[in-house]
C-alpha positions in Angstrom: -15.6 4.0 -29.3 -14.4 0.8 -27.7 -14.8 0.1 -24.0 -12.8 -2.8 -22.4 -13.7 -4.0 -19.0 -11.5 -6.3 -16.9 -12.8 -8.4 -14.0 -9.9 -9.3 -11.8 -10.6 -11.6 -8.8 -8.3 -11.1 -5.9 -8.0 -14.6 -4.4 -4.6 -16.1 -5.0 -5.0 -19.0 -7.5 -2.9 -21.4 -5.4 -3.9 -20.5 -1.8 -7.5 -19.7 -2.7 -7.6 -16.7 -0.4 -6.8 -13.0 -0.8 -3.2 -12.3 -0.1 -2.9 -8.7 -1.5 -5.4 -6.1 -0.1 -7.6 -4.2 -2.4 -5.8 -0.9 -2.3 -2.4 -2.5 -3.1 -4.0 -4.5 -5.9 -5.4 -1.3 -7.4 -1.9 0.3 -7.3 -0.4 -2.8 -9.0 -3.0 -2.8 -11.7 -2.7 1.0 -12.4 1.1 0.8 -12.5 0.9 -2.1 -15.0 -1.6 -0.3 -17.2 0.6 2.9 -17.2 3.7 0.8 -18.0 1.9 -0.6 -21.0 0.8 2.8 -22.4 -2.7 2.9 -20.9 -3.0 6.1 -19.0 -6.8 6.2 -18.3 -8.9 3.8 -16.3 -11.7 3.6 -13.8 -11.4 1.0 -11.1 -14.3 -0.3 -9.0 -14.3 -2.6 -6.0 -16.8 -5.4 -6.6 -17.7 -8.8 -5.3 -17.2 -11.9 -7.5 -18.8 -15.3 -7.3 -17.6 -18.5 -9.0 -17.8 -22.3 -8.6 -14.8 -24.5 -8.5 -14.7 -27.8 -10.4 -15.4 -29.6 -7.1 -18.7 -27.5 -6.8 -17.2 -25.3 -4.0 -18.8 -21.8 -4.3 -16.3 -19.0 -3.8 -17.1 -15.4 -3.1 -14.1 -13.0 -3.5 -13.2 -9.4 -3.7 -12.9 -8.3 -7.4 -11.6 -5.3 -9.3 -13.6 -4.1 -12.2 -11.5 -2.0 -14.5 -13.0 0.0 -17.3 -10.7 1.3 -20.2 -11.6 3.6 -23.1 -8.1 3.6 -24.6 -5.2 1.3 -25.4 -4.8 -1.1 -28.3 -5.8 -4.7 -27.9 -2.1 -5.6 -27.7 -1.5 -3.1 -24.9 -4.5 -4.5 -23.0 -3.5 -8.2 -23.5 0.1 -7.4 -22.4 -1.3 -5.7 -19.3 -3.7 -8.6 -18.5 -0.8 -11.1 -18.7 1.3 -8.9 -16.4 -1.6 -8.5 -13.9 -2.2 -12.3 -13.9 1.5 -12.8 -12.9 1.6 -9.9 -10.3 -1.7 -11.0 -8.6 -1.2 -14.8 -9.2 -4.4 -15.2 -11.1 -5.4 -18.1 -13.3 -7.5 -15.9 -15.6 -9.0 -12.5 -15.9 -12.3 -11.8 -17.7 -11.8 -9.3 -20.6 -15.0 -7.9 -22.1 -14.8 -5.6 -25.1 -17.8 -3.7 -26.5 -18.5 -0.9 -28.9 -20.2 2.0 -27.0 -21.4 5.5 -27.9 -19.2 7.5 -25.6 -17.8 11.0 -25.9 -15.2 13.0 -24.0 -16.8 16.4 -23.6 
């Protein structure tokens, strides 16, 4: 089975601060996933860390979204829509093969 994990930082790419609170961001992400045919996901609140090109270290609220369904096309379409909705420069997409069963 394939597991896809998205890491979505919540700081606005232009203003460099969080403009949409975590709960609203979760709702936006879930609505976009559902719209693109992905009806199952687990969403975690996390803390992300990155360094700008000018060496400024940024700590931000991040959503970690795990998916066990959806085609690559559905996931990519969802990521592109999430980037627009949350004004993100990029979203980390990690895909791995896992030994998972629905019992």
